C-alpha positions in Angstrom: 17.1 -123.6 -30.4 19.3 -120.6 -31.5 21.6 -118.9 -28.8 20.4 -115.5 -27.9 22.5 -112.6 -29.1 23.7 -111.4 -25.7 24.8 -114.9 -24.8 26.8 -115.0 -28.1 28.4 -111.7 -27.3 29.4 -112.8 -23.7 30.9 -116.0 -25.1 32.8 -113.8 -27.7 34.0 -111.7 -24.8 35.6 -115.0 -23.6 37.3 -115.7 -26.8 34.9 -118.3 -28.1 35.3 -118.5 -31.8 32.4 -120.6 -32.4 30.2 -118.0 -30.8 31.8 -115.3 -33.1 30.8 -117.5 -36.1 27.3 -117.9 -35.0 27.1 -114.1 -34.3 28.4 -113.3 -37.8 26.1 -115.8 -39.5 23.1 -114.3 -37.7 23.9 -110.5 -38.0 26.1 -110.1 -41.1 23.2 -109.6 -43.4 21.7 -106.9 -41.4 25.0 -105.1 -40.9 25.9 -105.4 -44.6 22.5 -103.8 -45.5 23.2 -100.8 -43.5 26.7 -100.5 -44.7 25.7 -100.8 -48.4 23.2 -98.1 -47.9 26.0 -95.8 -46.8 29.0 -97.1 -48.8 27.9 -97.5 -52.4 31.0 -99.6 -53.6 30.2 -103.2 -53.0 34.0 -104.2 -52.4 34.5 -101.3 -50.0 31.2 -102.2 -48.2 32.6 -105.7 -47.7 35.8 -104.3 -46.2 33.8 -102.2 -43.7 31.7 -105.2 -42.9 35.0 -107.1 -41.9 36.1 -104.1 -39.9 32.7 -103.9 -38.0 32.9 -107.7 -37.0 36.6 -107.4 -36.1 35.6 -104.4 -34.0 32.5 -106.3 -32.5 34.9 -109.2 -31.6 37.4 -106.9 -29.8 34.5 -104.8 -27.9 32.4 -107.8 -26.9 33.5 -107.3 -23.3 32.0 -103.8 -23.3 28.5 -104.8 -24.6 25.9 -103.8 -22.1 22.3 -105.5 -22.9 20.8 -102.7 -20.7 21.8 -100.1 -23.3 20.3 -102.0 -26.4 19.9 -105.1 -28.4 22.7 -106.9 -30.1 21.2 -105.7 -33.3 21.3 -102.1 -32.2 24.8 -102.5 -30.9 26.1 -103.9 -34.2 24.0 -101.6 -36.5 25.5 -98.5 -34.7 29.0 -99.9 -35.3 28.2 -100.6 -39.0 26.7 -97.1 -39.5 29.7 -95.4 -37.9 32.2 -97.4 -39.8 30.4 -96.8 -43.0 30.2 -93.1 -42.5 33.8 -92.9 -41.4 34.8 -94.7 -44.6 32.6 -92.6 -46.7 33.9 -89.3 -45.2 37.5 -90.6 -45.5 36.9 -91.1 -49.2 35.4 -87.8 -49.6 38.2 -86.0 -47.9 40.7 -88.0 -50.2 38.9 -87.0 -53.3 38.7 -83.4 -52.1 42.5 -83.4 -51.7 43.2 -84.6 -55.3 43.8 -81.9 -57.6 42.2 -82.8 -60.9 43.0 -81.3 -64.3 40.3 -83.4 -66.1 37.5 -81.9 -68.0 34.3 -82.5 -66.0 32.6 -83.8 -69.2 35.0 -86.7 -69.5 34.8 -87.7 -65.8 32.7 -90.6 -65.1 30.4 -90.3 -62.3 29.4 -93.4 -60.2 25.8 -94.6 -60.0 24.5 -93.0 -56.7 21.7 -95.6 -56.9 23.7 -98.7 -55.9 22.6 -102.2 -56.3 18.6 -102.4 -56.8 18.4 -105.6 -54.8 20.4 -104.1 -51.8 18.4 -101.0 -51.8 15.0 -102.8 -51.8 16.3 -104.9 -48.9 17.5 -101.7 -46.9 14.3 -100.0 -47.5 12.2 -103.0 -46.3 14.4 -103.1 -43.2 14.0 -99.5 -42.1 10.8 -98.3 -43.9 8.4 -99.6 -41.3 9.8 -97.7 -38.5 10.9 -94.6 -40.3 7.6 -94.5 -42.2 5.9 -93.7 -38.8 7.9 -90.5 -38.4 6.8 -87.0 -39.5 8.2 -86.2 -42.9 10.5 -83.6 -41.5 12.1 -85.8 -38.8 12.5 -88.8 -41.2 14.1 -86.6 -43.7 16.9 -85.4 -41.3 17.5 -88.8 -39.9 17.8 -90.2 -43.4 20.2 -87.5 -44.4 22.4 -88.1 -41.2 22.3 -91.9 -41.1 22.1 -92.9 -44.7 24.1 -90.0 -46.5 26.4 -89.5 -43.5 25.8 -85.6 -43.4 26.6 -83.7 -40.3 23.8 -81.6 -38.7 25.3 -78.4 -40.3 25.4 -80.1 -43.8 21.8 -81.1 -43.3 20.7 -77.6 -42.3 22.3 -76.3 -45.4 20.7 -79.0 -47.6 17.2 -78.5 -46.3 17.6 -74.7 -46.0 16.6 -74.7 -42.2 18.3 -73.4 -39.1 20.7 -75.6 -37.5 18.6 -75.5 -34.3 15.6 -76.8 -36.2 17.4 -79.6 -37.6 18.9 -80.6 -34.2 15.4 -80.5 -32.6 13.9 -82.7 -35.4 16.8 -85.1 -35.0 16.3 -85.5 -31.3 12.5 -85.8 -31.6 12.8 -88.2 -34.4 15.3 -90.5 -32.4 13.1 -90.2 -29.3 10.2 -91.5 -31.3 12.3 -94.2 -32.9 13.3 -95.3 -29.4 9.7 -95.5 -28.3 8.5 -97.3 -31.4 11.2 -99.9 -30.9 10.7 -100.1 -27.0 14.3 -99.0 -26.3 14.8 -97.0 -23.1 16.6 -93.6 -23.6 
């Protein structure tokens, strides 16, 4: 029988490398799917995955099962690190002064790997599909595109307060769908 996730995290907090290996084997695909949705470059996504698990190893003692499942704990870290890496890359590219003609500059495929995209959609579509369109849209822009609430308001051409309300209501609904206490 498989060891429960919270038990693995508790053993990791005690320095148990075997527990870490089991934790990685169980949750790496989930975390990588989230990261790949945010970080389009597969090699960079693998680096982020390594960072996420290194961080999970170091933070295992701070895990509180009352605040959420191991999956939620890890996915939150994966999402945050993916967004951090995407924003850092965006800042670096904005700082670079280019003298190249835009017509000769190659643009990376924003679509990513079709297999990974399908896997990601399957993972989240069930829960997100139950949200009203407006709430789902702002959450997708925040979580998968790494946009701030201000950037989302600009993109959807809605007031910032409206975007904040939609995000709050959408997150509350997601929590209720998943049976997670606020």
